[in-house]
N, CA, C and O atoms as a MOPAC input file, in Angstrom:
PM7 MOZYME 1SCF
protein

 N     89.26600 1    -3.05500 1    21.85500 1
 C     90.17700 1    -2.95900 1    20.73700 1
 C     89.75200 1    -1.80400 1    19.86200 1
 O     88.56500 1    -1.60900 1    19.60000 1
 N     90.69400 1    -1.06900 1    19.42800 1
 C     90.41800 1     0.00000 1    18.48800 1
 C     89.92400 1    -0.60500 1    17.18100 1
 O     90.44100 1    -1.62500 1    16.72500 1
 N     88.91300 1     0.03500 1    16.57700 1
 C     88.41500 1    -0.45500 1    15.29000 1
 C     89.49700 1    -0.38300 1    14.22300 1
 O     89.40100 1    -1.04100 1    13.18600 1
 N     90.51000 1     0.40400 1    14.47300 1
 C     91.58200 1     0.59600 1    13.50700 1
 C     92.71600 1    -0.42000 1    13.66600 1
 O     93.51800 1    -0.59000 1    12.74900 1
 N     92.79100 1    -1.08500 1    14.79700 1
 C     93.91100 1    -1.99100 1    15.06800 1
 C     93.71200 1    -3.34000 1    14.38200 1
 O     92.61300 1    -3.89500 1    14.37300 1
 N     94.78400 1    -3.84300 1    13.81600 1
 C     94.78900 1    -5.16500 1    13.20400 1
 C     96.19400 1    -5.72700 1    13.36900 1
 O     97.13700 1    -4.96100 1    13.56800 1
 N     96.35700 1    -7.03300 1    13.29400 1
 C     97.68700 1    -7.60600 1    13.44400 1
 C     98.55100 1    -7.27200 1    12.22600 1
 O     98.13500 1    -7.45500 1    11.08200 1
 N     99.75400 1    -6.78300 1    12.49600 1
 C    100.68300 1    -6.52500 1    11.39200 1
 C    101.70400 1    -7.65100 1    11.27500 1
 O    102.31800 1    -7.83700 1    10.22500 1
 N    101.88100 1    -8.40300 1    12.36900 1
 C    102.75900 1    -9.57600 1    12.32100 1
 C    102.32800 1   -10.56200 1    13.39500 1
 O    102.03900 1   -10.18600 1    14.53100 1
 N    102.29300 1   -11.83500 1    13.00700 1
 C    102.01500 1   -12.92800 1    13.94000 1
 C    103.17800 1   -13.89900 1    13.84800 1
 O    103.64200 1   -14.22500 1    12.75500 1
 N    103.64900 1   -14.36300 1    15.01000 1
 C    104.77200 1   -15.29600 1    15.06500 1
 C    104.48400 1   -16.39600 1    16.08300 1
 O    103.81900 1   -16.17100 1    17.09500 1
 N    104.99500 1   -17.57700 1    15.79500 1
 C    104.96800 1   -18.69000 1    16.74200 1
 C    106.43500 1   -19.03200 1    16.98800 1
 O    107.03100 1   -19.79400 1    16.22700 1
 N    107.01800 1   -18.47000 1    18.04900 1
 C    108.46600 1   -18.60100 1    18.25900 1
 C    108.88100 1   -19.90300 1    18.93000 1
 O    108.07200 1   -20.62100 1    19.51700 1
 N    110.15900 1   -20.17100 1    18.81700 1
 C    110.86100 1   -21.21700 1    19.56800 1
 C    110.12500 1   -22.50900 1    19.75700 1
 O    109.89600 1   -23.25800 1    18.80700 1
 N    109.75300 1   -22.76800 1    20.99000 1
 C    109.14500 1   -24.04400 1    21.35800 1
 C    107.66700 1   -24.12900 1    20.99500 1
 O    107.00100 1   -25.11900 1    21.29900 1
 N    107.16600 1   -23.09700 1    20.35000 1
 C    105.80300 1   -23.06300 1    19.82900 1
 C    104.75100 1   -23.06500 1    20.92800 1
 O    103.64700 1   -23.58000 1    20.74900 1
 N    105.10900 1   -22.48100 1    22.06600 1
 C    104.21700 1   -22.45200 1    23.22000 1
 C    103.49300 1   -21.11700 1    23.36700 1
 O    102.86500 1   -20.85900 1    24.39400 1
 N    103.58000 1   -20.25900 1    22.33300 1
 C    102.90600 1   -18.96000 1    22.39200 1
 C    102.68200 1   -18.43400 1    20.98000 1
 O    103.30600 1   -18.87500 1    20.01500 1
 N    101.77000 1   -17.47800 1    20.90000 1
 C    101.53700 1   -16.73100 1    19.67500 1
 C    101.87500 1   -15.28200 1    19.98200 1
 O    101.29000 1   -14.68100 1    20.88200 1
 N    102.81400 1   -14.72400 1    19.23900 1
 C    103.19000 1   -13.32200 1    19.40000 1
 C    102.47700 1   -12.51400 1    18.32600 1
 O    102.45900 1   -12.88900 1    17.15400 1
 N    101.88300 1   -11.38800 1    18.75000 1
 C    101.14700 1   -10.54400 1    17.81200 1
 C    101.60200 1    -9.09600 1    17.98500 1
 O    101.57000 1    -8.54700 1    19.08600 1
 N    102.02200 1    -8.49500 1    16.88400 1
 C    102.28000 1    -7.05700 1    16.84300 1
 C    101.07700 1    -6.41200 1    16.17800 1
 O    100.70100 1    -6.78000 1    15.06600 1
 N    100.46700 1    -5.43300 1    16.87400 1
 C     99.26000 1    -4.76800 1    16.38900 1
 C     99.60900 1    -3.43600 1    15.73400 1
 O    100.63600 1    -2.82600 1    16.03100 1
 N     98.74300 1    -3.01000 1    14.85100 1
 C     98.95800 1    -1.76900 1    14.11000 1
 C     98.97400 1    -0.52900 1    15.00200 1
 O     99.50200 1     0.50800 1    14.59900 1
 N     98.40900 1    -0.61700 1    16.19900 1
 C     98.41200 1     0.52900 1    17.11500 1
 C     99.60300 1     0.50900 1    18.07100 1
 O     99.65700 1     1.29900 1    19.01400 1
 N    100.56200 1    -0.39600 1    17.83000 1
 C    101.77400 1    -0.46100 1    18.64700 1
 C    101.73300 1    -1.46300 1    19.78000 1
 O    102.77100 1    -1.74200 1    20.38100 1
 N    100.59800 1    -2.00200 1    20.08600 1
 C    100.49900 1    -3.00300 1    21.14600 1
 C    101.17000 1    -4.29900 1    20.67900 1
 O    101.16000 1    -4.62700 1    19.49300 1
 N    101.75000 1    -5.02400 1    21.63600 1
 C    102.33400 1    -6.33200 1    21.35300 1
 C    101.80500 1    -7.31100 1    22.39500 1
 O    101.87600 1    -7.04700 1    23.59500 1
 N    101.28300 1    -8.42700 1    21.93900 1
 C    100.77400 1    -9.45900 1    22.83600 1
 C    101.55000 1   -10.74800 1    22.62000 1
 O    101.92900 1   -11.08500 1    21.49900 1
 N    101.77600 1   -11.45800 1    23.71400 1
 C    102.33300 1   -12.80600 1    23.67700 1
 C    101.31700 1   -13.66300 1    24.43000 1
 O    101.19700 1   -13.57800 1    25.65200 1
 N    100.59200 1   -14.48700 1    23.67900 1
 C     99.49500 1   -15.26400 1    24.25200 1
 C     99.92100 1   -16.73000 1    24.32600 1
 O    100.33200 1   -17.31900 1    23.32600 1
 N     99.81700 1   -17.30200 1    25.51000 1
 C    100.22600 1   -18.68700 1    25.73400 1
 C     99.39300 1   -19.64800 1    24.88900 1
 O     98.17600 1   -19.49900 1    24.77800 1
 N    100.06700 1   -20.64000 1    24.29300 1
 C     99.38000 1   -21.66300 1    23.50200 1
 C     98.34600 1   -22.39000 1    24.35500 1
 O     97.26100 1   -22.71500 1    23.87300 1
 N     98.67000 1   -22.64200 1    25.60000 1
 C     97.73000 1   -23.32500 1    26.49200 1
 C     96.42500 1   -22.53800 1    26.59300 1
 O     95.34500 1   -23.11900 1    26.49200 1
 N     96.51300 1   -21.23200 1    26.79100 1
 C     95.31100 1   -20.41600 1    26.89300 1
 C     94.53900 1   -20.42600 1    25.57600 1
 O     93.31600 1   -20.56500 1    25.57200 1
 N     95.24900 1   -20.27800 1    24.46500 1
 C     94.58300 1   -20.30300 1    23.16300 1
 C     93.85000 1   -21.62200 1    22.95100 1
 O     92.75400 1   -21.63900 1    22.39000 1
 N     94.43700 1   -22.71000 1    23.38900 1
 C     93.82300 1   -24.03700 1    23.21300 1
 C     92.59800 1   -24.20900 1    24.10000 1
 O     91.54700 1   -24.64500 1    23.63000 1
 N     92.72500 1   -23.86800 1    25.38300 1
 C     91.61300 1   -24.12000 1    26.30400 1
 C     90.47600 1   -23.10700 1    26.14900 1
 O     89.35200 1   -23.36800 1    26.57800 1
 N     90.76000 1   -21.96000 1    25.54200 1
 C     89.73100 1   -20.94800 1    25.28300 1
 C     89.34200 1   -20.92900 1    23.80800 1
 O     88.75600 1   -19.95400 1    23.33900 1
 N     89.65500 1   -21.97400 1    23.08500 1
 C     89.37500 1   -22.03600 1    21.65000 1
 C     87.93600 1   -21.63200 1    21.35200 1
 O     87.01200 1   -22.04000 1    22.05600 1
 N     87.75000 1   -20.83000 1    20.31100 1
 C     86.39000 1   -20.45700 1    19.91900 1
 C     85.66000 1   -21.55500 1    19.14400 1
 O     84.66500 1   -21.28100 1    18.47400 1
 N     86.13700 1   -22.76700 1    19.22900 1
 C     85.52900 1   -23.89800 1    18.51200 1
 C     84.28500 1   -24.39800 1    19.24200 1
 O     84.10200 1   -24.14200 1    20.43100 1
 N     83.44300 1   -25.10900 1    18.51400 1
 C     82.26500 1   -25.72700 1    19.12500 1
 C     82.67300 1   -26.78800 1    20.14600 1
 O     81.95200 1   -27.02100 1    21.11500 1
 N     83.82400 1   -27.43100 1    19.93800 1
 C     84.30700 1   -28.43900 1    20.89100 1
 C     84.44700 1   -27.85300 1    22.28700 1
 O     84.13600 1   -28.51600 1    23.27700 1
 N     84.91500 1   -26.61100 1    22.37000 1
 C     85.11800 1   -25.96000 1    23.66600 1
 C     83.90600 1   -25.12300 1    24.06000 1
 O     83.45900 1   -25.18700 1    25.20500 1
 N     83.37800 1   -24.35200 1    23.14300 1
 C     82.27800 1   -23.42000 1    23.42700 1
 C     80.91500 1   -24.07800 1    23.48400 1
 O     79.96200 1   -23.50100 1    24.00800 1
 N     80.81900 1   -25.29000 1    22.94400 1
 C     79.54300 1   -25.97500 1    22.91900 1
 C     78.76600 1   -25.65900 1    21.65000 1
 O     79.10600 1   -24.75100 1    20.89200 1
 N     77.73400 1   -26.42200 1    21.45000 1
 C     76.84500 1   -26.23900 1    20.30100 1
 C     75.56600 1   -25.58900 1    20.80300 1
 O     74.81500 1   -26.19200 1    21.56900 1
 N     75.32300 1   -24.37800 1    20.37900 1
 C     74.10100 1   -23.70200 1    20.80500 1
 C     74.12000 1   -23.36200 1    22.27700 1
 O     74.97100 1   -22.59300 1    22.72300 1
 N     73.19500 1   -23.92100 1    23.04100 1
 C     73.03700 1   -23.58500 1    24.44800 1
 C     73.88900 1   -24.37800 1    25.42300 1
 O     73.76300 1   -24.20800 1    26.63600 1
 N     74.75100 1   -25.24000 1    24.91200 1
 C     75.59500 1   -26.03100 1    25.81400 1
 C     76.55600 1   -25.14300 1    26.59600 1
 O     76.93700 1   -24.06400 1    26.14100 1
 N     76.93600 1   -25.61200 1    27.77000 1
 C     77.91100 1   -24.90100 1    28.58600 1
 C     79.31700 1   -25.07900 1    28.00900 1
 O     79.61800 1   -26.07500 1    27.35100 1
 N     80.15800 1   -24.09400 1    28.27100 1
 C     81.55600 1   -24.17600 1    27.84500 1
 C     82.21100 1   -25.39200 1    28.49500 1
 O     81.98400 1   -25.67500 1    29.67200 1
 N     83.00900 1   -26.09200 1    27.73400 1
 C     83.73400 1   -27.27400 1    28.22300 1
 C     85.06800 1   -26.83400 1    28.81200 1
 O     85.77800 1   -26.02900 1    28.21000 1
 N     85.40800 1   -27.35500 1    29.97600 1
 C     86.71200 1   -27.09900 1    30.58500 1
 C     87.66800 1   -28.16700 1    30.05300 1
 O     87.43600 1   -29.36400 1    30.22200 1
 N     88.73700 1   -27.71800 1    29.41000 1
 C     89.69400 1   -28.62600 1    28.78100 1
 C     90.91000 1   -28.75400 1    29.69800 1
 O     91.57400 1   -27.75800 1    29.98600 1
 N     91.20000 1   -29.94600 1    30.14900 1
 C     92.32100 1   -30.19100 1    31.06000 1
 C     93.50100 1   -30.79600 1    30.30500 1
 O     93.37200 1   -31.23200 1    29.16100 1
 N     94.65100 1   -30.81100 1    30.97100 1
 C     95.81400 1   -31.51700 1    30.46000 1
 C     96.51100 1   -30.86500 1    29.27400 1
 O     97.09900 1   -31.56400 1    28.45000 1
 N     96.45700 1   -29.54400 1    29.17100 1
 C     97.03500 1   -28.86800 1    28.00400 1
 C     98.22600 1   -27.97100 1    28.34100 1
 O     98.58400 1   -27.10300 1    27.54600 1
 N     98.83700 1   -28.16500 1    29.49400 1
 C     99.97200 1   -27.34200 1    29.91300 1
 C    101.08100 1   -27.30600 1    28.86600 1
 O    101.68500 1   -26.25700 1    28.64600 1
 N    101.35300 1   -28.42000 1    28.22600 1
 C    102.48300 1   -28.51300 1    27.28800 1
 C    102.05900 1   -28.44600 1    25.82200 1
 O    102.86300 1   -28.74400 1    24.94000 1
 N    100.81600 1   -28.06200 1    25.54600 1
 C    100.35600 1   -28.01700 1    24.16300 1
 C    101.17800 1   -26.99700 1    23.35900 1
 O    101.59200 1   -25.95800 1    23.87400 1
 N    101.39500 1   -27.32800 1    22.09300 1
 C    102.16600 1   -26.44200 1    21.20900 1
 C    101.34900 1   -26.13900 1    19.96000 1
 O    100.47400 1   -26.90700 1    19.56100 1
 N    101.65800 1   -25.00900 1    19.36400 1
 C    101.04400 1   -24.60800 1    18.10300 1
 C    101.91300 1   -25.15400 1    16.97500 1
 O    103.10400 1   -24.85200 1    16.89900 1
 N    101.32000 1   -25.94700 1    16.11100 1
 C    102.09900 1   -26.53000 1    15.00900 1
 C    101.83400 1   -25.84100 1    13.67700 1
 O    102.56000 1   -26.05500 1    12.70600 1
 N    100.79600 1   -25.01700 1    13.63300 1
 C    100.50300 1   -24.31300 1    12.39600 1
 C     99.48400 1   -23.21400 1    12.60200 1
 O     98.75300 1   -23.19000 1    13.59200 1
 N     99.45500 1   -22.30100 1    11.63800 1
 C     98.46700 1   -21.22100 1    11.63200 1
 C     98.14000 1   -20.92100 1    10.17800 1
 O     99.03400 1   -20.74900 1     9.34900 1
 N     96.85600 1   -20.86200 1     9.88100 1
 C     96.41200 1   -20.60800 1     8.51500 1
 C     95.49500 1   -19.40500 1     8.48900 1
 O     94.58900 1   -19.30500 1     9.31600 1
 N     95.71000 1   -18.48400 1     7.55400 1
 C     94.82100 1   -17.32600 1     7.45800 1
 C     93.42200 1   -17.74000 1     7.01200 1
 O     93.24800 1   -18.67200 1     6.22800 1
 N     92.44100 1   -17.02500 1     7.52900 1
 C     91.04800 1   -17.20800 1     7.12600 1
 C     90.56300 1   -15.83700 1     6.68500 1
 O     90.24200 1   -14.98700 1     7.51600 1
 N     90.51100 1   -15.62500 1     5.38700 1
 C     90.14900 1   -14.31600 1     4.87000 1
 C     91.07900 1   -13.24600 1     5.40500 1
 O     92.27700 1   -13.47200 1     5.57700 1
 N     90.51300 1   -12.08000 1     5.66600 1
 C     91.28200 1   -10.96500 1     6.23400 1
 C     90.86000 1   -10.68100 1     7.67100 1
 O     91.09400 1    -9.58800 1     8.18700 1
 N     90.24100 1   -11.66200 1     8.31300 1
 C     89.66400 1   -11.39400 1     9.62700 1
 C     90.06100 1   -12.37800 1    10.72500 1
 O     89.72900 1   -12.14900 1    11.88800 1
 N     90.77100 1   -13.47900 1    10.39000 1
 C     91.02200 1   -14.50200 1    11.40400 1
 C     92.16200 1   -15.42700 1    10.99300 1
 O     92.66300 1   -15.37700 1     9.87000 1
 N     92.55600 1   -16.27800 1    11.95200 1
 C     93.46800 1   -17.38800 1    11.66200 1
 C     92.88700 1   -18.65100 1    12.29200 1
 O     92.13000 1   -18.60400 1    13.26100 1
 N     93.26400 1   -19.75300 1    11.71700 1
 C     92.93600 1   -21.05900 1    12.28000 1
 C     94.23900 1   -21.60200 1    12.83800 1
 O     95.21400 1   -21.77100 1    12.10600 1
 N     94.25400 1   -21.87400 1    14.13300 1
 C     95.44500 1   -22.42900 1    14.77500 1
 C     95.34600 1   -23.94800 1    14.80400 1
 O     94.27400 1   -24.52400 1    14.98900 1
 N     96.49000 1   -24.57000 1    14.61700 1
 C     96.58800 1   -26.02900 1    14.66100 1
 C     97.50600 1   -26.38100 1    15.82800 1
 O     98.61600 1   -25.86100 1    15.93400 1
 N     97.03200 1   -27.27000 1    16.70200 1
 C     97.77000 1   -27.63600 1    17.90400 1
 C     98.28100 1   -29.06800 1    17.79400 1
 O     97.73600 1   -29.87900 1    17.04600 1
 N     99.32400 1   -29.36200 1    18.54300 1
 C     99.93600 1   -30.69000 1    18.45500 1
 C     99.07800 1   -31.80300 1    19.05600 1
 O     99.42700 1   -32.97800 1    18.94100 1
 N     97.95900 1   -31.45000 1    19.69500 1
 C     97.03500 1   -32.48400 1    20.18500 1
 C     95.96200 1   -32.80900 1    19.15000 1
 O     95.03800 1   -33.57300 1    19.42900 1
 N     96.08300 1   -32.22400 1    17.94700 1
 C     95.14600 1   -32.49300 1    16.87100 1
 C     94.01600 1   -31.48900 1    16.75200 1
 O     93.28200 1   -31.51200 1    15.76300 1
 N     93.85400 1   -30.61300 1    17.72500 1
 C     92.78100 1   -29.62300 1    17.66200 1
 C     93.09100 1   -28.59400 1    16.57900 1
 O     94.18900 1   -28.04100 1    16.52900 1
 N     92.10000 1   -28.34300 1    15.70400 1
 C     92.32900 1   -27.38900 1    14.61800 1
 C     91.04500 1   -26.72800 1    14.13700 1
 O     91.00800 1   -26.19400 1    13.02800 1
 N     89.99100 1   -26.75200 1    14.94900 1
 C     88.70400 1   -26.27700 1    14.45600 1
 C     88.30300 1   -24.87700 1    14.91600 1
 O     87.22800 1   -24.40200 1    14.54800 1
 N     89.12900 1   -24.21200 1    15.70200 1
 C     88.77200 1   -22.87700 1    16.15100 1
 C     89.24100 1   -21.79500 1    15.18200 1
 O     90.37800 1   -21.82600 1    14.71300 1
 N     88.36200 1   -20.84000 1    14.88500 1
 C     88.73900 1   -19.67700 1    14.09100 1
 C     88.91100 1   -18.49800 1    15.03700 1
 O     87.96100 1   -18.07000 1    15.69200 1
 N     90.12400 1   -17.98200 1    15.10100 1
 C     90.47900 1   -16.90400 1    16.02100 1
 C     90.43700 1   -15.58800 1    15.25100 1
 O     91.35300 1   -15.27400 1    14.49200 1
 N     89.36200 1   -14.81600 1    15.45400 1
 C     89.26400 1   -13.52100 1    14.78700 1
 C     90.24500 1   -12.55000 1    15.42900 1
 O     90.74100 1   -12.78800 1    16.53100 1
 N     90.51800 1   -11.46100 1    14.73400 1
 C     91.42100 1   -10.44700 1    15.30500 1
 C     90.84500 1    -9.92200 1    16.61200 1
 O     91.58200 1    -9.69600 1    17.57200 1
 N     89.51900 1    -9.72500 1    16.65400 1
 C     88.87700 1    -9.23700 1    17.87700 1
 C     89.07800 1   -10.22400 1    19.03200 1
 O     89.36200 1    -9.81600 1    20.15800 1
 N     88.93000 1   -11.51600 1    18.75100 1
 C     89.13000 1   -12.54200 1    19.78000 1
 C     90.57000 1   -12.55100 1    20.27100 1
 O     90.81400 1   -12.61400 1    21.47600 1
 N     91.52700 1   -12.48700 1    19.35000 1
 C     92.94300 1   -12.48100 1    19.74400 1
 C     93.28200 1   -11.24600 1    20.56800 1
 O     94.03900 1   -11.33700 1    21.53500 1
 N     92.73400 1   -10.09700 1    20.19900 1
 C     92.99000 1    -8.87800 1    20.97000 1
 C     92.42800 1    -9.03200 1    22.37900 1
 O     93.07500 1    -8.66100 1    23.35800 1
 N     91.22000 1    -9.58300 1    22.47300 1
 C     90.60100 1    -9.82800 1    23.77800 1
 C     91.47500 1   -10.76400 1    24.61300 1
 O     91.71500 1   -10.49600 1    25.79000 1
 N     91.95100 1   -11.85500 1    24.01800 1
 C     92.81800 1   -12.79000 1    24.74200 1
 C     94.08400 1   -12.08000 1    25.21800 1
 O     94.52000 1   -12.29800 1    26.34800 1
 N     94.67200 1   -11.24600 1    24.38600 1
 C     95.87400 1   -10.52000 1    24.77900 1
 C     95.62200 1    -9.57300 1    25.93200 1
 O     96.40500 1    -9.51300 1    26.88000 1
 N     94.53200 1    -8.83500 1    25.85200 1
 C     94.21200 1    -7.83800 1    26.89000 1
 C     93.76800 1    -8.48800 1    28.19200 1
 O     94.02400 1    -7.94900 1    29.26800 1
 N     93.10900 1    -9.63400 1    28.10900 1
 C     92.51600 1   -10.26800 1    29.29300 1
 C     93.20700 1   -11.57100 1    29.68800 1
 O     92.64400 1   -12.36200 1    30.44500 1
 N     94.41400 1   -11.80200 1    29.18700 1
 C     95.08500 1   -13.08000 1    29.39500 1
 C     95.20200 1   -13.46500 1    30.87000 1
 O     94.92500 1   -14.61000 1    31.22700 1
 N     95.59900 1   -12.54500 1    31.71800 1
 C     95.78200 1   -12.87100 1    33.13900 1
 C     94.46300 1   -13.30800 1    33.78100 1
 O     94.42700 1   -14.30100 1    34.50800 1
 N     93.38900 1   -12.57700 1    33.51700 1
 C     92.09300 1   -12.91700 1    34.09400 1
 C     91.56500 1   -14.23500 1    33.52200 1
 O     91.07000 1   -15.08200 1    34.26500 1
 N     91.67000 1   -14.40500 1    32.21000 1
 C     91.20500 1   -15.63900 1    31.57800 1
 C     91.94900 1   -16.85400 1    32.12400 1
 O     91.35000 1   -17.89900 1    32.37600 1
 N     93.25800 1   -16.70600 1    32.30300 1
 C     94.04500 1   -17.83000 1    32.80100 1
 C     93.69500 1   -18.12700 1    34.25900 1
 O     93.60000 1   -19.29200 1    34.64400 1
 N     93.50400 1   -17.09200 1    35.07000 1
 C     93.11400 1   -17.29800 1    36.47400 1
 C     91.75500 1   -17.99200 1    36.55300 1
 O     91.56700 1   -18.89000 1    37.37300 1
 N     90.81100 1   -17.58600 1    35.70900 1
 C     89.49100 1   -18.23300 1    35.68600 1
 C     89.61100 1   -19.69700 1    35.27700 1
 O     88.93300 1   -20.56300 1    35.83000 1
 N     90.48000 1   -19.96400 1    34.30400 1
 C     90.70100 1   -21.33200 1    33.84400 1
 C     91.27300 1   -22.19200 1    34.97700 1
 O     90.80200 1   -23.30500 1    35.21100 1
 N     92.28100 1   -21.68000 1    35.67600 1
 C     92.87500 1   -22.43100 1    36.78400 1
 C     91.85400 1   -22.69000 1    37.88600 1
 O     91.83600 1   -23.77400 1    38.46900 1
 N     91.01000 1   -21.71200 1    38.17500 1
 C     89.97300 1   -21.88400 1    39.19200 1
 C     88.96200 1   -22.94800 1    38.76300 1
 O     88.52000 1   -23.74700 1    39.58800 1
 N     88.59600 1   -22.96300 1    37.48800 1
 C     87.64900 1   -23.96800 1    36.98000 1
 C     88.25000 1   -25.36600 1    37.05400 1
 O     87.56100 1   -26.32300 1    37.40700 1
 N     89.53500 1   -25.48500 1    36.72200 1
 C     90.19100 1   -26.78900 1    36.84500 1
 C     90.19100 1   -27.25600 1    38.29900 1
 O     89.85500 1   -28.40300 1    38.59500 1
 N     90.57400 1   -26.35100 1    39.20100 1
 C     90.65400 1   -26.67400 1    40.61900 1
 C     89.29000 1   -27.11300 1    41.15000 1
 O     89.19500 1   -28.09000 1    41.89200 1
 N     88.25100 1   -26.39900 1    40.77500 1
 C     86.90800 1   -26.71100 1    41.25600 1
 C     86.45200 1   -28.10200 1    40.80700 1
 O     85.60000 1   -28.71800 1    41.44800 1
 N     87.01700 1   -28.58600 1    39.71500 1
 C     86.63000 1   -29.88900 1    39.18200 1
 C     87.65900 1   -30.98600 1    39.50200 1
 O     87.48100 1   -32.14300 1    39.12100 1
 N     88.72800 1   -30.60900 1    40.20000 1
 C     89.75900 1   -31.58400 1    40.53400 1
 C     90.57300 1   -32.02100 1    39.32900 1
 O     91.08800 1   -33.13800 1    39.29700 1
 N     90.69200 1   -31.14400 1    38.33600 1
 C     91.43000 1   -31.45400 1    37.11000 1
 C     92.80700 1   -30.80600 1    37.13500 1
 O     93.04500 1   -29.87600 1    37.90600 1
 N     93.70600 1   -31.28900 1    36.30200 1
 C     95.07600 1   -30.75600 1    36.22200 1
 C     95.33900 1   -30.15500 1    34.85600 1
 O     94.73900 1   -30.52900 1    33.84800 1
 N     96.26100 1   -29.20900 1    34.86800 1
 C     96.66700 1   -28.57900 1    33.60800 1
 C     97.35100 1   -29.59300 1    32.72500 1
 O     97.77000 1   -29.26200 1    31.61600 1

């Protein structure tokens, strides 16, 4: 991400299954709510300290019900399953937008390896 890029507009459209971000450098990302939920930067997903990342199953239909600004550097997303503890920095959101296909493929492979469903 360019050090100069920041979100100029964030939207949660229609069925609330994605976060749309327009960046100051002209890039536009549409990030699936499911990916945002299962890759949440929260301790619930990332673990506490040295714990391994938790694979979160059953979130295919998760929706974003709210978004709250956190200073000038992040947002807190609220999901319809009650999850609301992840702080998504601009850098994290840009990474998710740029790497969405790879992150989602890795997530599907992790679910498959554990016999879990979306």
